[in-house]
C-alpha positions as CSV (number, residue, x, y, z in Angstrom):
1,X,106.5,87.2,36.3
2,X,107.2,84.0,38.3
3,X,104.0,84.8,40.2
4,X,102.0,84.8,37.0
5,X,103.5,81.5,35.9
6,X,102.7,79.9,39.3
7,X,99.2,81.4,39.3
8,X,98.6,79.8,35.9
9,X,99.7,76.5,37.2
10,X,97.4,76.8,40.2
11,X,94.5,77.8,37.9
12,X,95.1,74.8,35.7
13,X,94.7,72.5,38.7
14,X,91.7,74.3,39.9
15,X,89.9,74.2,36.5
16,X,91.0,70.7,35.5
17,X,87.8,68.6,35.4
18,X,85.8,71.3,37.1
19,X,83.3,73.1,34.8
20,X,82.1,75.3,37.6
21,X,85.6,76.6,38.3
22,X,86.2,77.1,34.6
23,X,83.0,79.2,34.3
24,X,83.9,81.2,37.4
25,X,87.4,81.9,36.0
26,X,85.9,83.1,32.7
27,X,83.4,85.4,34.5
28,X,86.2,86.9,36.5
29,X,88.2,87.9,33.4
30,X,90.9,85.2,33.4
31,X,91.3,85.1,29.6
32,X,92.0,88.8,29.4
33,X,94.3,88.7,32.4
34,X,96.4,85.8,31.0
35,X,96.4,87.2,27.5
36,X,97.7,90.6,28.8
37,X,100.3,88.9,31.0
38,X,101.6,86.8,28.0
39,X,101.9,90.0,25.8
40,X,103.5,92.1,28.6
41,X,105.9,89.3,29.5
42,X,106.5,87.9,26.0
43,X,110.2,87.3,26.8
44,X,109.3,84.7,29.5
45,X,109.1,81.3,27.8
46,X,107.8,79.4,30.8
47,X,104.8,81.9,31.1
48,X,104.1,81.5,27.4
49,X,104.0,77.8,27.7
50,X,101.8,77.5,30.8
51,X,99.6,80.4,29.7
52,X,98.8,78.5,26.5
53,X,98.1,75.4,28.4
54,X,95.7,77.2,30.7
55,X,93.9,78.8,27.8
56,X,93.6,75.5,26.0
57,X,92.1,73.8,29.2
58,X,89.6,76.6,29.5
59,X,88.2,76.3,26.0
60,X,88.0,72.5,25.8
61,X,84.4,71.4,25.7
62,X,83.1,74.9,26.1
63,X,81.6,77.0,23.3
64,X,81.2,79.9,25.7
65,X,84.9,79.9,26.5
66,X,85.8,79.6,22.8
67,X,83.9,82.8,22.2
68,X,85.6,84.6,25.1
69,X,89.0,83.6,23.8
70,X,88.1,85.1,20.4
71,X,87.3,88.5,21.9
72,X,89.9,88.8,24.6
73,X,93.2,88.8,22.7
74,X,94.2,85.2,23.2
75,X,95.2,84.6,19.5
76,X,97.4,87.6,19.4
77,X,99.0,86.7,22.7
78,X,99.9,83.1,21.7
79,X,101.1,84.2,18.3
80,X,103.3,86.9,19.9
81,X,104.8,84.2,22.2
82,X,105.5,82.0,19.2
83,X,107.1,84.8,17.3
84,X,109.5,85.5,20.2
85,X,110.2,81.8,21.1
86,X,110.1,79.9,17.8
87,X,113.2,78.0,18.8
88,X,111.8,76.9,22.1
89,X,110.2,73.5,21.6
90,X,108.1,73.6,24.8
91,X,106.6,77.0,23.8
92,X,106.1,75.9,20.2
93,X,104.2,72.7,21.3
94,X,102.0,74.7,23.7
95,X,101.1,77.3,21.1
96,X,100.5,74.7,18.4
97,X,98.2,72.7,20.7
98,X,96.2,75.8,21.6
99,X,95.9,76.9,18.0
100,X,94.7,73.4,17.1
101,X,92.0,73.6,19.7
102,X,91.0,77.1,18.8
103,X,90.8,76.2,15.1
104,X,87.8,73.9,15.9
105,X,85.8,77.1,15.9
106,X,85.3,78.8,12.5
107,X,85.8,82.3,13.9
108,X,89.1,81.3,15.4
109,X,90.3,79.7,12.1
110,X,89.6,83.0,10.3
111,X,91.3,85.1,13.0
112,X,94.4,82.8,13.2
113,X,94.8,83.1,9.5
114,X,94.2,86.9,9.5
115,X,96.8,87.3,12.3
116,X,99.5,85.6,10.2
117,X,99.2,82.3,12.1
118,X,99.5,80.0,9.1
119,X,102.8,81.7,7.9
120,X,104.2,81.6,11.5
121,X,103.4,78.0,12.0
122,X,105.1,77.0,8.7
123,X,108.1,79.2,9.5
124,X,108.4,77.6,12.9
125,X,108.0,74.1,11.5
126,X,110.8,74.7,9.0
127,X,113.1,75.7,11.9
128,X,112.8,72.3,13.7
């Protein structure tokens, strides 16, 4: 699990400001890999936080990446992490930031609502 977290951190640095590396990571299935890791290791708060940060970085300024995130389980993964870690401010902030970025896309707005995201965001906000 720690290996996944460290891998996410390395990929954040490799993709930051580098469109070519972002595209390569998308082609190699990074979104599915990270989404599956987040679901499998939902109890690991640090992985949830850094996974959301990596996914958010990938989809910034990229319509292609936004489409990949919609089809590869990203929304379900981040909402699962939020359900499990509502009390963890770091995870909550990372999930909220990713959801905000994803919501720029109409398809994501619909999917987030359909997956119970609105209710979950409001429940979490009421806890803090």
